[in-house]
C-alpha positions as CSV (number, residue, x, y, z in Angstrom):
1,M,7.1,-6.4,1.9
2,S,10.3,-8.1,2.0
3,M,8.5,-11.3,1.9
4,V,6.7,-10.3,-1.2
5,C,10.2,-9.4,-2.7
6,D,11.8,-12.7,-1.7
7,L,8.9,-14.5,-3.2
8,L,8.9,-12.8,-6.6
9,A,12.6,-11.8,-7.2
10,P,13.7,-15.5,-8.4
11,Y,10.8,-15.5,-11.0
12,F,12.1,-12.3,-12.8
13,P,15.9,-12.8,-13.4
14,H,18.4,-10.8,-15.2
15,G,17.2,-7.6,-14.0
16,R,13.6,-7.9,-14.9
17,F,12.5,-7.5,-11.3
18,H,12.7,-4.2,-9.5
19,F,12.1,-3.6,-5.7
20,E,12.1,-0.3,-4.1
21,E,11.3,0.4,-0.4
22,V,10.5,4.2,0.2
23,Q,10.3,5.0,3.8
24,F,8.6,8.3,4.7
25,N,8.6,10.6,7.7
26,L,6.3,13.6,6.7
27,G,6.0,15.0,10.2
28,T,7.7,18.2,9.7
29,N,8.2,20.5,6.6
30,E,11.9,19.7,6.3
31,S,11.0,15.8,6.2
32,I,8.2,16.4,3.6
33,W,10.9,18.6,1.5
34,A,13.5,15.7,2.1
35,F,11.0,13.1,0.8
36,T,9.9,15.0,-2.3
37,I,13.6,15.0,-3.4
38,T,14.0,11.5,-2.9
39,A,10.6,10.7,-4.5
40,Q,11.2,12.8,-7.5
41,S,14.6,11.2,-8.3
42,L,13.2,7.8,-7.8
43,A,10.0,8.6,-9.8
44,S,12.2,9.7,-12.6
45,E,14.5,6.6,-12.6
46,L,11.5,4.2,-12.4
47,S,9.7,6.1,-15.2
48,A,12.7,5.1,-17.7
49,G,11.6,1.6,-17.1
50,Q,9.1,-0.7,-18.9
51,F,7.2,-2.5,-16.1
52,Q,4.5,-5.0,-17.0
53,Q,3.2,-5.3,-13.4
54,V,3.2,-2.8,-10.4
55,L,2.7,-4.2,-6.9
56,V,2.5,-1.3,-4.2
57,G,2.6,-1.9,-0.4
58,V,2.0,0.6,2.2
59,T,2.7,-0.1,5.7
60,N,1.7,2.5,8.5
61,H,-0.3,3.1,11.5
62,T,-3.5,5.2,11.9
63,D,-4.7,7.2,14.9
64,D,-7.4,5.2,16.6
65,K,-9.9,7.9,17.0
66,S,-9.7,9.9,13.6
67,R,-8.5,6.9,11.6
68,D,-5.8,9.3,10.1
69,F,-2.6,8.1,9.0
70,F,0.5,8.9,11.1
71,L,2.9,11.2,9.2
72,G,5.8,11.1,11.5
73,F,7.2,12.6,14.7
74,D,7.1,16.4,15.0
75,V,9.6,17.6,17.4
76,S,8.1,20.9,17.7
77,V,4.9,19.6,19.2
78,G,6.5,16.8,20.8
79,H,4.3,14.0,19.5
80,N,3.5,12.0,16.5
81,V,1.3,14.0,13.7
82,A,-1.3,12.6,11.6
83,A,-2.9,13.6,8.2
84,S,-6.0,12.8,6.5
85,V,-6.2,9.7,4.3
86,N,-6.5,11.8,1.3
87,E,-3.6,14.1,2.3
88,L,-1.0,11.4,3.0
89,L,-1.8,9.4,-0.3
90,Y,-1.9,12.3,-2.4
91,L,1.6,13.3,-1.0
92,L,3.0,9.7,-1.3
93,W,1.6,8.9,-4.8
94,T,1.4,12.2,-6.8
95,L,5.3,11.7,-8.0
96,F,4.6,8.2,-9.0
97,K,1.2,8.6,-10.7
98,N,2.5,7.5,-14.2
99,L,3.8,4.2,-12.7
100,L,0.5,3.5,-10.6
101,H,-2.2,3.0,-13.6
102,G,-3.1,-0.7,-13.3
103,A,-1.1,-1.5,-10.1
104,I,-2.3,-3.5,-7.2
105,L,-2.2,-1.9,-3.7
106,Y,-1.6,-3.8,-0.6
107,L,-2.5,-1.4,2.4
108,F,-1.1,-2.8,5.7
109,A,-2.4,-0.2,8.0
110,C,-2.9,-0.4,11.7
111,G,-6.5,0.7,12.4
112,S,-9.6,0.6,10.6
113,I,-10.0,3.4,8.1
114,H,-13.0,1.7,6.8
115,C,-14.9,2.3,10.0
116,E,-14.8,5.9,9.7
117,T,-16.9,7.1,6.6
118,E,-14.6,10.2,5.6
119,S,-11.3,8.0,5.9
120,S,-13.0,5.1,3.8
121,L,-14.3,7.5,1.1
122,A,-10.9,9.3,0.9
123,L,-9.1,6.0,0.2
124,Q,-11.6,5.1,-2.5
125,Q,-11.0,8.5,-3.9
126,S,-7.3,8.3,-3.8
127,F,-7.5,4.8,-5.3
128,T,-9.5,5.9,-8.4
129,R,-7.6,9.2,-8.8
130,F,-4.2,7.3,-9.3
131,W,-6.0,4.2,-11.1
132,F,-5.0,1.2,-9.1
133,S,-6.5,-1.9,-10.7
134,H,-7.2,-3.4,-7.3
135,A,-6.5,-2.9,-3.4
136,I,-6.5,-5.1,-0.6
137,A,-6.9,-3.6,2.7
138,F,-7.3,-4.9,6.4
139,D,-9.2,-3.3,9.5
140,A,-7.5,-4.6,12.6
141,P,-7.2,-1.9,15.0
142,H,-3.8,-3.3,15.8
143,L,-2.8,-5.4,12.3
144,Q,-0.2,-7.9,12.9
145,P,1.6,-8.3,9.6
146,N,2.6,-11.9,10.1
147,V,-1.0,-13.0,10.3
148,T,-1.1,-11.3,6.6
149,S,1.6,-13.5,5.3
150,H,-0.4,-16.0,3.7
151,F,-1.5,-13.3,1.2
152,L,1.8,-14.3,-0.7
153,T,-0.4,-16.9,-2.2
154,L,-2.6,-14.2,-3.7
155,T,0.6,-12.4,-4.9
156,E,2.1,-15.6,-6.5
157,A,-1.5,-16.4,-8.1
158,V,-1.9,-12.8,-9.5
159,Q,1.7,-11.7,-10.4
160,I,3.2,-15.3,-11.5
161,E,0.5,-17.6,-12.5
162,G,-1.7,-14.8,-14.0
163,F,-5.0,-15.2,-12.4
164,P,-7.3,-12.2,-12.2
165,I,-7.0,-10.8,-8.8
166,A,-11.0,-11.0,-8.5
167,E,-10.5,-15.0,-8.8
168,A,-7.6,-15.3,-6.6
169,V,-8.8,-13.3,-3.6
170,P,-11.3,-16.0,-2.6
171,H,-8.7,-18.7,-2.7
172,A,-6.3,-16.8,-0.9
173,L,-8.8,-16.0,2.0
174,G,-9.4,-19.9,2.4
175,Q,-6.0,-20.2,3.3
176,L,-6.1,-17.6,5.9
177,G,-7.8,-19.1,8.9
178,R,-6.1,-17.0,11.6
179,L,-6.7,-13.8,9.8
180,G,-10.5,-14.1,10.3
181,M,-10.0,-13.9,14.0
182,H,-7.7,-10.8,13.8
183,S,-9.2,-8.6,10.9
184,N,-11.5,-8.2,8.0
185,V,-10.0,-8.0,4.5
186,F,-11.3,-5.6,2.0
187,S,-11.0,-6.3,-1.7
188,I,-11.5,-3.0,-3.8
189,A,-11.7,-3.3,-7.6
190,L,-11.5,-0.3,-10.0
191,E,-13.9,-0.8,-13.0
192,E,-12.6,0.7,-16.0
């Protein structure tokens, strides 16, 4: 997401651009509590702003078998723990729900949540519950983010040039020859 920040920041001078990186480790009750406190403060701060456009990027790994998202490391069990797509996205986005209406989501997640019906449906339900306008997701078992870097052209076309995302996606895909050998791309739109 730092590449997106580097691309967009010059177009929005004088404090008109705001970038936040929210790291999360939700593997224990203590880390969930710490995330909640941080997220509440950030959501309150961001809610005071007037944002014309919101772009959300989520990077995470998924369990290869269940397609559930990793939450973090739980020292009490000695390994990473995972939660359903619905559980994780609800935890992440509930405090930010007032900011997400009409936002665009980039989901950079290793492991194909779209290959497992329950996870795919949960993603779509979460997407509509929080009123994202559009989502772009990938299904590579071991997603290589550098291969997705050409999606900066999509970001620029939509966020800067004002093209509707449905028109910009085919153009961006045309510039992603290497991605086709690595991952499928899912473009999901919410109809209002």
